C-alpha positions in Angstrom: 0.0 -0.2 -0.1 1.5 3.3 -0.7 2.1 6.1 1.6 -0.9 9.3 1.5 1.0 12.4 -0.1 1.5 15.0 2.5 0.9 18.7 2.0 2.4 21.4 4.8 -0.3 22.6 6.8 -1.3 26.1 7.1 0.1 26.6 10.8 3.6 25.7 11.2 5.6 23.4 8.8 3.9 20.2 10.1 2.5 17.9 7.2 -1.0 17.1 6.9 -1.7 13.6 5.2 -3.8 13.5 1.9 -5.3 10.0 1.4 -4.9 8.5 -2.2 -7.7 9.2 -4.6 -8.8 5.9 -4.6 -10.0 6.3 -1.4 -12.1 9.1 -1.9 -14.4 6.7 -4.0 -14.7 3.9 -0.7 -18.5 3.7 0.1 -17.8 4.8 3.3 -16.3 8.0 2.5 -19.4 8.6 0.3 -21.6 7.3 3.5 -19.9 9.9 5.5 -20.6 12.6 2.8 -24.4 11.9 2.6 -25.3 10.8 6.4 -22.9 13.8 8.3 -21.8 16.7 6.2 -25.0 17.3 3.9 -27.0 16.8 7.0 -24.5 19.0 8.8 -24.8 21.8 6.1 -28.5 21.5 5.5 -28.8 22.1 9.3 -26.3 25.2 9.2 -28.0 26.8 6.1 -31.6 26.2 7.5 -30.5 28.2 10.9 -29.3 30.7 8.6 -32.0 31.2 6.7 -34.0 31.0 10.1 -32.2 33.6 11.3 -32.4 35.9 8.0 -36.2 35.5 7.2 -37.5 34.3 10.8 -38.6 30.7 12.1 -42.3 30.3 10.4 -41.3 31.7 7.2 -38.8 29.1 7.1 -41.1 26.3 8.1 -43.2 27.6 5.5 -40.8 27.7 2.7 -39.6 24.0 3.9 -43.7 22.8 3.4 -43.8 24.7 0.2 -40.9 23.4 -1.5 -41.8 20.0 -0.6 -45.5 20.2 -2.2 -44.2 22.0 -5.3 -41.3 19.7 -6.0 -43.2 16.6 -5.2 -46.2 18.1 -8.2 -43.6 19.1 -10.2 -41.9 15.3 -9.8 -45.2 13.6 -10.1 -46.0 15.7 -13.3 -42.5 14.7 -15.2 -42.6 11.2 -14.0 -45.9 10.8 -15.8 -44.8 12.0 -19.0 -41.4 10.0 -18.7 -43.9 7.1 -18.1 -45.7 8.1 -21.1 -42.4 7.9 -22.8 -41.4 4.6 -21.3 -44.8 3.1 -22.5 -44.6 4.8 -26.2 -41.3 3.8 -26.8 -42.1 0.0 -25.8 -45.1 -0.4 -28.0 -42.8 0.8 -31.2 -40.3 -1.5 -30.0 -37.5 0.3 -29.2 -35.6 0.0 -25.7 -36.6 3.1 -23.5 -32.8 3.5 -22.3 -33.0 7.3 -22.0 -36.4 7.4 -20.6 -35.6 5.6 -18.2 -32.7 7.4 -17.0 -34.8 10.2 -17.1 -37.3 8.3 -14.4 -34.6 7.5 -11.8 -33.1 11.3 -11.9 -37.2 12.6 -11.5 -37.1 9.7 -8.7 -34.1 11.2 -7.1 -35.1 15.2 -7.7 -38.7 13.7 -5.5 -36.8 11.9 -2.8 -34.3 15.8 -2.5 -37.6 17.7 -2.4 -39.6 16.2 -0.2 -36.3 16.5 2.0 -36.2 19.7 4.6 -33.4 21.6 3.6 -31.9 24.2 1.1 -29.3 22.4 -0.7 -31.7 19.1 -1.7 -34.3 21.3 -2.9 -31.9 23.2 -4.8 -30.4 20.0 -6.4 -33.9 18.3 -7.1 -35.1 21.2 -8.6 -32.0 20.8 -11.2 -33.1 17.5 -11.8 -36.7 18.8 -12.6 -35.3 21.1 -15.5 -35.2 19.4 -18.5 -32.1 21.1 -19.9 -30.1 20.4 -16.2 -31.7 16.8 -16.6 -30.6 16.5 -20.2 -26.6 16.9 -19.0 -26.8 14.9 -16.2 -28.2 11.9 -18.5 -25.6 12.3 -20.7 -22.9 12.2 -17.8 -24.9 9.2 -16.5 -24.8 7.8 -19.8 -20.8 8.6 -20.3 -20.2 6.7 -16.8 -21.9 3.6 -17.9 -20.0 3.4 -21.1 -16.8 4.0 -19.5 -17.5 1.2 -17.1 -18.4 -1.0 -19.8 -15.7 -0.1 -22.0 -13.1 -0.6 -18.7 -14.6 -3.9 -18.6 -15.6 -2.9 -14.8 -19.3 -2.7 -16.1 -20.2 -6.5 -15.1 -22.3 -8.2 -12.5 -20.5 -9.5 -9.4 -21.9 -11.9 -7.5 -21.0 -13.1 -3.8 -20.4 -16.5 -2.5 -20.5 -18.3 0.6 -18.9 -21.4 1.3 -20.5 -22.1 4.6 -17.6 -21.2 6.9 -17.2 -19.4 9.6 -19.8 -18.2 12.5 -22.5 -17.1 9.9 -22.0 -16.9 6.2 -18.4 -17.5 6.2 -15.6 -15.6 4.0 -17.3 -14.4 1.0 -15.5 -14.8 -2.9 -16.2 -12.3 -5.6 -16.9 -13.3 -9.2 -17.7 -11.4 -12.1 -20.1 -12.3 -14.7 -18.4 -11.5 -18.0 -20.3 -11.9 -21.4 -18.9 -15.3 -21.8 -21.1 -16.3 -18.7 -24.4 -15.5 -20.7 -25.3 -18.6 -22.4 -25.0 -19.7 -18.8 -28.0 -20.0 -16.5 -27.5 -17.9 -13.4 -28.6 -21.2 -11.0 -25.9 -23.0 -13.1 -23.3 -21.1 -11.5 -22.2 -22.8 -8.3 -19.1 -21.5 -6.0 -16.7 -24.6 -7.2 -17.2 -22.4 -10.7 -15.2 -19.7 -8.8 -12.4 -22.0 -7.6 -11.8 -23.2 -11.0 -12.0 -19.2 -12.4 -15.0 -19.7 -14.5 
């Protein structure tokens, strides 16, 4: 494992370790941001808004953005469902419409969550122009994962060892596995490397 890069701290000449870039993609860092940093930021912003416009007005703002956001998300979600049905009837894969639907679903969840940042991002998800940009970014991300060979599915096997589930082994499912049915893949295949 490589040592983290260090940069001089602002106070004095001591060095502050900077974690390697791959650490920032770890799930615990994402959970830390989602469940500690984001709520703390939202709380600080709501308190500041409450100081400036008043407590009752802030509560009203939270309720109004939740209602308006949910109504907009419902309206746009129904439009996307109609587009999915239309494309399916025409024999086309509704990939773009499905990505739109997921973004609108995320927007709805963000808009009913009290907060300034979540509301702002939720409304951005509902604006067609910004949603197209988000959709293009998501599609490019999936394309890169597929082209790099990292777009496959992983199956976790348990071999019955240990107190509950035993050690887990990971097996990538590749296009060569496509003709085989999932129930035909056994833990023995993992040991043979198939």
